[in-house]
SESE-34737 format. One record per atom (N, C-alpha, C): x, y, z; residue in one letter. Coordinates in steps of 0.1 Angstrom, whole numbers, padded with zeros to 4 digits, always signed. Example, Ala and Ser with C-alpha at 12.3 -4.5 7.8 and 13.67 -1.06 7.14 Angstrom:
<pators>
+0132-0057+0078A+0123-0045+0078A+0132-0033+0078A+0128-0022+0071S+0137-0011+0071S+0129+0000+0079S
</pators>
This chain:
<pators>
-0455-0639-0140M-0444-0639-0147M-0432-0632-0140M-0422-0639-0140R-0411-0634-0133R-0401-0627-0143R-0396-0615-0139M-0386-0608-0148M-0372-0611-0142M-0364-0613-0151R-0350-0615-0147R-0343-0602-0148R-0334-0600-0139R-0326-0588-0139R-0313-0591-0147R-0309-0580-0153K-0296-0582-0160K-0285-0581-0151K-0275-0589-0153K-0263-0589-0144K-0255-0576-0147K-0251-0570-0136R-0243-0558-0137R-0229-0562-0140R-0223-0554-0147S-0209-0556-0150S-0201-0549-0139S-0192-0556-0134D-0183-0551-0123D-0172-0542-0129D-0170-0542-0142K-0159-0535-0148K-0163-0521-0150K-0154-0512-0145V-0156-0498-0147V-0146-0493-0158V-0152-0486-0167A-0143-0481-0178A-0143-0466-0179A-0131-0461-0183V-0130-0447-0185V-0132-0444-0200V-0140-0434-0203L-0142-0431-0217L-0130-0424-0222L-0125-0428-0233M-0113-0423-0239M-0115-0411-0247M-0127-0409-0253T-0129-0398-0262T-0128-0384-0255T-0134-0382-0244P-0132-0369-0237P-0117-0367-0233P-0111-0378-0229L-0097-0377-0224L-0088-0373-0236L-0090-0378-0248I-0082-0374-0259I-0085-0360-0263I-0097-0355-0262D-0100-0341-0265D-0093-0332-0255D-0092-0335-0243C-0085-0327-0233C-0070-0327-0236C-0065-0338-0240V-0050-0339-0243V-0047-0330-0255V-0056-0330-0265F-0053-0322-0277F-0055-0307-0273F-0064-0303-0265L-0066-0289-0261L-0053-0285-0253L-0048-0293-0244L-0036-0289-0237L-0024-0288-0247L-0023-0297-0256L-0012-0296-0266L-0013-0283-0274L-0025-0279-0278I-0026-0267-0286I-0023-0255-0277I-0027-0255-0264F-0024-0244-0255F-0009-0242-0253F-0002-0253-0251F+0012-0252-0248F+0020-0248-0261F+0015-0252-0273L+0022-0248-0285L+0020-0233-0287L+0008-0228-0285V+0005-0214-0287V+0013-0205-0277V+0013-0209-0265T+0020-0201-0255T+0035-0201-0257T+0040-0212-0262G+0054-0213-0266G+0058-0204-0277G+0049-0202-0287M+0052-0193-0298M+0052-0179-0293M+0043-0176-0283L+0042-0162-0278L+0055-0158-0270L+0061-0168-0263K+0073-0165-0256K+0084-0161-0266K+0084-0167-0277R+0095-0163-0287R+0093-0149-0291R+0081-0144-0293Y+0079-0130-0297Y+0082-0120-0285Y+0079-0125-0273E+0082-0116-0261E+0097-0114-0259E+0105-0122-0264R+0120-0120-0263R+0125-0109-0272R+0117-0106-0282L+0121-0096-0292L+0117-0082-0287L+0109-0080-0277I+0105-0067-0272I+0116-0062-0263I+0121-0050-0266P+0131-0044-0257P+0125-0039-0244P+0131-0043-0233I+0126-0039-0220I+0138-0033-0212I+0136-0021-0206T+0146-0015-0198T+0142-0017-0183T+0149-0025-0176L+0145-0028-0162L+0151-0017-0153L+0144-0016-0141A+0149-0006-0132A+0162-0011-0125A+0169-0002-0119D+0181-0005-0112D+0177-0013-0099D+0182-0025-0097P+0178-0033-0086P+0182-0027-0072P+0193-0019-0073S+0197-0013-0060S+0188-0002-0055S+0179+0003-0064A+0170+0013-0060A+0159+0008-0050A+0156-0005-0052A+0146-0011-0043A+0152-0015-0029A+0165-0017-0029I+0171-0021-0016I+0175-0009-0008I+0178+0002-0014D+0183+0014-0007D+0171+0021-0001D+0171+0021+0012Q+0160+0027+0019Q+0165+0038+0029Q+0169+0049+0023E+0173+0060+0031E+0161+0067+0038E+0163+0071+0050I+0152+0078+0057I+0155+0093+0056I+0145+0100+0052E+0146+0114+0050E+0147+0121+0064E+0159+0127+0067E+0161+0134+0080E+0154+0148+0080E+0151+0153+0068D+0145+0167+0068D+0130+0167+0070D+0124+0156+0071V+0109+0155+0072V+0105+0160+0086V+0096+0170+0086Y+0090+0175+0099Y+0078+0166+0103Y+0078+0161+0115Q+0068+0152+0119Q+0057+0159+0127Q+0044+0157+0123L+0033+0161+0131L+0024+0149+0134L+0015+0150+0143A+0007+0139+0147A-0007+0145+0149A-0017+0137+0145M-0031+0141+0146M-0039+0129+0153M-0046+0133+0164D-0054+0122+0171D-0067+0121+0164D-0075+0112+0169R-0088+0109+0162R-0098+0120+0164R-0095+0130+0173F-0105+0141+0174F-0100+0153+0166F-0089+0152+0158G-0085+0163+0150G-0075+0172+0156G-0070+0169+0168N-0061+0177+0175N-0047+0175+0170N-0039+0185+0167L-0026+0184+0161L-0015+0185+0172L-0005+0177+0170S+0007+0177+0179S+0020+0178+0171S+0030+0184+0177T+0043+0186+0170T+0053+0177+0177T+0063+0173+0169E+0074+0165+0174E+0083+0172+0184E+0085+0166+0195I+0094+0172+0205I+0107+0164+0207I+0108+0153+0201G+0121+0145+0202G+0118+0130+0202G+0128+0123+0206R+0127+0108+0207R+0127+0104+0221R+0118+0094+0224G+0118+0089+0238G+0125+0076+0238G+0121+0068+0248G+0126+0054+0249G+0123+0046+0237G+0132+0037+0234W+0131+0028+0222W+0131+0035+0209W+0135+0048+0209G+0136+0056+0197G+0122+0060+0191G+0112+0059+0199A+0099+0064+0194A+0098+0079+0194A+0091+0084+0184V+0090+0099+0184V+0079+0103+0193V+0082+0114+0201E+0072+0119+0211E+0066+0132+0206E+0054+0135+0209F+0047+0146+0204F+0041+0154+0215F+0040+0168+0213A+0033+0176+0223A+0022+0184+0216A+0011+0186+0222P-0001+0192+0216P+0002+0207+0212P-0005+0211+0201I-0004+0225+0196I-0016+0232+0200I-0015+0243+0206D-0027+0251+0210D-0033+0259+0199D-0025+0267+0192D-0030+0276+0181D-0024+0271+0168D-0032+0263+0161V-0027+0257+0148V-0023+0267+0138V-0032+0278+0136A-0029+0288+0126A-0016+0295+0128A-0013+0299+0141A+0000+0306+0144A+0011+0296+0142A+0009+0283+0146F+0020+0273+0144F+0024+0272+0130F+0014+0270+0121F+0016+0269+0106F+0023+0281+0101F+0019+0293+0105A+0025+0305+0100A+0040+0306+0104A+0043+0302+0117D+0057+0302+0121D+0065+0291+0114D+0059+0279+0112L+0065+0268+0105L+0069+0272+0090L+0059+0279+0084A+0062+0283+0070A+0073+0293+0069A+0075+0302+0079I+0086+0311+0079I+0099+0304+0083I+0099+0295+0092E+0111+0288+0097E+0116+0278+0086E+0107+0270+0081R+0111+0259+0072R+0109+0262+0057R+0099+0270+0054G+0096+0273+0040G+0085+0263+0035G+0078+0266+0025P+0067+0258+0020P+0071+0245+0013P+0083+0244+0008H+0087+0233+0000H+0093+0221+0008H+0097+0223+0020R+0103+0212+0027R+0092+0202+0032R+0095+0189+0033P+0085+0179+0035P+0080+0179+0049P+0067+0176+0050I+0060+0175+0063I+0052+0162+0063I+0053+0154+0074Q+0046+0141+0075Q+0036+0142+0086Q+0024+0139+0084V+0014+0140+0095V+0010+0125+0098V+0013+0121+0110R+0009+0107+0114R-0005+0108+0120R-0014+0100+0114V-0028+0101+0118V-0031+0088+0126V-0037+0091+0138E-0041+0079+0147E-0051+0071+0140E-0050+0057+0141P-0060+0049+0135P-0074+0051+0141P-0084+0051+0132G-0097+0054+0137G-0101+0069+0135G-0093+0077+0130T-0096+0091+0128T-0106+0093+0117T-0116+0101+0119P-0126+0103+0108P-0120+0109+0096P-0124+0105+0085F-0118+0110+0072F-0119+0125+0071F-0130+0131+0076Q-0132+0145+0075Q-0122+0153+0082Q-0117+0148+0094N-0106+0154+0101N-0093+0155+0093N-0090+0144+0085V-0078+0144+0077V-0079+0154+0066V-0091+0154+0059I-0093+0164+0049I-0092+0178+0054I-0097+0181+0066H-0096+0194+0072H-0081+0198+0074H-0073+0188+0079M-0059+0191+0081M-0052+0193+0067M-0056+0186+0057Q-0050+0188+0044Q-0054+0202+0039Q-0066+0207+0041D-0070+0220+0037D-0062+0231+0045D-0059+0229+0058L-0051+0238+0065L-0037+0239+0060L-0031+0228+0056L-0018+0228+0051L-0017+0235+0037L-0027+0233+0029E-0028+0240+0016E-0030+0254+0017E-0039+0258+0027I-0041+0273+0029I-0028+0280+0033I-0020+0273+0041N-0008+0279+0046N+0004+0277+0036N+0001+0274+0024Q+0010+0273+0012Q+0020+0261+0013Q+0018+0251+0022F+0026+0240+0022F+0023+0231+0010F+0034+0227+0003Q+0032+0219-0010Q+0037+0205-0009Q+0045+0202+0001N+0051+0188+0001N+0048+0182+0015N+0036+0176+0015F+0032+0170+0028F+0025+0156+0025F+0025+0147+0034R+0019+0134+0033R+0013+0130+0046R+0004+0121+0045F-0003+0115+0057F+0000+0100+0057F+0002+0095+0070R+0003+0081+0071R-0003+0077+0084R-0008+0065+0085I-0014+0060+0097I-0003+0057+0107I-0005+0062+0119A+0005+0060+0130A+0006+0045+0134A+0018+0042+0137D+0021+0028+0143D+0016+0028+0157D+0016+0016+0163R+0012+0015+0177R+0022+0020+0186R+0035+0021+0182G+0045+0026+0190G+0046+0041+0191G+0039+0048+0182D+0039+0062+0182D+0033+0068+0195D+0039+0078+0201V+0034+0083+0214V+0028+0097+0210V+0015+0099+0212V+0008+0111+0211V+0003+0115+0224V+0008+0126+0229E+0004+0131+0243E-0005+0143+0242E
</pators>
């Protein structure tokens, strides 16, 4: 006995029921978010002054130090070619910090440029030295490639 196969229908149809469900969900979503925007307009917001973000004054009073990856500290000696800051090594860090505290005072800002790849423990040690010498306004930043540490 031979079985006959049913003919396949070449017509492809898209089911409309799931499509209608998605359309209703989107409609509800946009209605609810539209209502929330109306309430958001009632909230008083004080925005920051836009000129504060554009104004980028460089602090001239910041004393620059540099630390290499071995924890050796260097002091700023001036600017070299292309305006890059040049540094010279410090032999006695404790005496240098004592002199710096007398000369500049503990409240004036100090920036320590840290060479990329410096172990974290060396940075923590430098922070401890600054705090022991009563410096209160200091920050660390990773040195750019153009910084010269000799």
